[in-house]
C-alpha positions as CSV (number, residue, x, y, z in Angstrom):
1,M,96.4,136.2,91.1
2,A,97.1,134.0,89.1
3,T,95.9,133.8,85.4
4,R,95.0,130.6,83.1
5,V,97.9,130.9,81.1
6,K,100.2,131.0,84.5
7,I,98.7,127.7,85.6
8,R,99.0,126.3,82.3
9,E,102.6,127.2,82.4
10,I,103.1,125.8,86.1
11,T,101.2,122.3,84.7
12,E,103.5,122.3,81.5
13,K,106.4,122.7,83.9
14,I,105.5,120.1,86.4
15,K,104.9,118.1,83.5
16,K,107.7,118.0,82.0
17,E,110.4,118.3,84.7
18,Y,108.7,116.4,87.5
19,K,106.9,113.7,85.5
20,P,103.7,112.8,87.6
21,E,100.9,110.7,86.9
22,K,97.9,113.1,87.4
23,I,97.5,116.7,88.5
24,I,94.4,118.5,89.2
25,L,93.4,121.9,90.2
26,F,91.5,122.2,93.1
27,G,90.5,125.3,95.6
28,S,89.2,128.6,94.4
29,Y,90.5,128.4,90.6
30,A,88.8,125.2,90.1
31,W,85.7,125.9,91.3
32,G,85.7,129.5,89.3
33,K,86.0,132.0,92.6
34,P,89.7,133.0,92.8
35,R,90.2,136.2,94.5
36,Q,93.4,139.1,94.3
37,W,94.8,136.6,97.1
38,S,94.1,133.7,95.8
39,D,96.9,130.9,95.6
40,V,96.9,128.3,93.2
41,D,96.3,124.6,94.9
42,L,97.4,121.6,93.1
43,F,96.6,117.8,93.9
44,I,99.6,115.5,92.4
45,V,99.7,111.8,92.1
46,K,103.6,110.6,91.4
47,K,105.1,107.6,92.3
48,S,107.6,108.2,95.2
49,R,109.3,106.4,98.1
50,K,109.8,109.7,99.6
51,R,108.2,111.4,102.9
52,R,105.3,113.5,101.5
53,I,106.8,116.7,103.2
54,Y,109.9,116.3,101.3
55,R,107.8,115.7,98.0
56,E,106.4,119.1,98.1
57,Y,109.5,120.8,99.1
58,E,111.9,119.0,96.5
59,L,109.2,119.7,93.8
60,R,109.3,123.6,94.8
61,K,113.1,124.0,94.8
62,K,113.7,121.6,91.6
63,L,111.0,123.8,89.5
64,F,110.9,127.3,91.1
65,G,113.9,127.5,93.4
66,N,113.5,130.3,96.0
67,N,111.4,132.0,93.4
68,F,107.9,129.8,93.3
69,P,104.3,131.4,93.0
70,P,102.2,131.5,95.7
71,M,100.9,127.6,95.6
72,D,99.6,124.7,97.7
73,L,101.2,121.3,96.4
74,L,99.4,118.2,97.7
75,I,101.9,115.4,96.9
76,Y,100.4,111.8,97.0
77,T,101.7,108.2,96.1
78,P,98.9,106.1,94.1
79,A,98.6,103.8,97.3
80,E,98.6,106.8,99.6
81,L,95.2,108.2,97.7
82,K,93.8,104.7,97.5
83,K,94.1,104.5,101.3
84,R,92.5,108.3,101.3
85,I,89.7,107.3,99.1
86,D,89.1,103.4,101.2
87,I,88.6,105.8,104.8
88,K,86.2,108.0,102.8
89,D,88.4,111.1,103.3
90,F,86.1,113.7,102.5
91,F,88.8,116.6,101.5
92,I,90.5,113.9,99.4
93,G,86.5,113.2,97.5
94,D,86.2,116.7,97.0
95,I,89.3,117.7,94.9
96,L,88.6,114.1,92.6
97,S,85.1,114.8,92.8
98,K,85.1,118.8,92.2
99,G,88.8,119.4,90.9
100,K,89.6,120.3,87.2
101,V,92.1,117.4,85.7
102,L,94.7,119.6,84.0
103,Y,97.3,116.4,83.2
104,E,96.9,112.4,83.7
105,K,99.1,109.9,81.9
């Protein structure tokens, strides 16, 4: 189980090394109901030309090597996010409306 301090450390590391536009905490930690086995769910907005799966892999390797903490990363470009908002993607809408913004440029 991650602590608030650990989540803050992860956020600072991502902010410093990856330079995103926005980081949003969602899932059980954002909703205030984490359990012992809960992972940290982060939604990240960053300009990139790489495919989304490569962005997630790159961030994990760059920041944590093979020793990354249990977490789910969703990394969208601003254009991808706009497209999801335009089609009224329920999951993304939930993250944006209920998630906790940890960082924003």
